[in-house]
C-alpha atoms as one frame of an Amber mdcrd trajectory, in Angstrom:
protein
   0.110   0.009   0.247   1.253   3.310  -1.113   1.610   5.621   2.456   0.259
   8.183   0.958  -3.291   6.602   0.525  -5.514   7.051   3.391  -7.542   3.386
   4.488 -11.326   4.810   5.895 -11.630   2.916   8.468 -15.003   1.100   9.484
 -17.307   4.165  11.373 -20.310   2.872  11.816 -21.847  -0.385  11.900 -23.478
  -0.373   8.200 -18.899  -0.273   7.535 -18.777  -2.981   9.788 -21.148  -5.047
   7.978 -19.978  -4.608   4.531 -16.806  -5.089   5.096 -17.584  -8.560   7.148
 -20.271  -9.161   4.597 -16.959  -9.263   1.940 -14.679 -10.912   4.224 -14.651
 -14.798   2.815 -14.489 -15.864   6.310 -17.883 -14.772   6.903 -19.790 -14.689
   3.344 -21.812 -17.808   4.235 -23.246 -16.066   6.974 -26.664 -14.547   6.719
 -26.938 -11.491   6.941 -28.884 -11.566  10.632 -26.232 -12.826  11.541 -23.372
 -10.781   9.834 -25.294  -7.971  11.332 -25.260  -9.464  15.013 -21.196 -10.355
  14.521 -20.838  -6.716  13.423 -22.870  -5.105  16.664 -20.404  -7.113  19.048
 -16.998  -6.544  17.004 -14.290  -4.041  18.537 -12.944  -1.543  16.083  -9.531
  -0.684  17.325  -7.127   1.129  15.580  -3.434   0.878  16.295  -0.276   3.197
  16.011   2.651   2.632  13.841   5.072  -0.110  15.992   1.665  -1.333  17.707
   1.976  -4.855  18.725  -2.183  -6.455  17.987  -0.763  -9.996  19.801   2.239
 -11.133  20.789   4.057 -14.330  20.446   3.221 -17.077  23.346   0.240 -15.532
  24.983  -3.105 -16.693  24.871  -5.311 -15.585  22.274  -9.462 -15.325  22.854
 -10.108 -13.093  20.364 -10.532 -13.465  16.470  -9.374 -10.058  14.539  -9.885
  -9.315  11.021  -7.837  -6.124   9.515  -8.877  -3.396   7.599  -6.613  -2.228
   6.411  -2.741  -1.254   6.809   0.213  -2.709   7.217   0.988  -5.648   9.079
   4.987  -7.191  10.282   4.754 -10.524  11.765   7.550 -11.047  13.716   8.268
 -15.112  14.855  11.253 -15.809  17.473  12.355 -18.857  17.471  13.439 -21.783
  20.849  17.261 -20.837  19.669  16.385 -16.884  19.176  16.841 -16.270  15.288
  14.107 -13.579  14.210  11.790 -14.297  10.894   9.723 -11.120  10.031   7.685
 -11.060   7.446   5.919  -7.325   6.084   2.091  -7.340   4.256  -0.053  -4.632
   3.942  -3.601  -4.920   3.748  -6.280  -2.774   1.908  -9.997  -3.088   2.293
């Protein structure tokens, strides 16, 4: 993604519903199920360098990324780090 491009965050329930409905994971859900999911989701905005999740911490959430640039870092038991960066666009 070009750094000059602006991402429009989901600002309303309708934005969240539209985003979820076109996401492969949720595309088979009924409209009412997608609406229910959207009503119960929390929209979070992360600053550059802020962590969404950390390796080896227990997970209790599912994240659907609306857009931005993500970096995944995996550290082996021997201390080697592997990084992968990906851009996500709505």
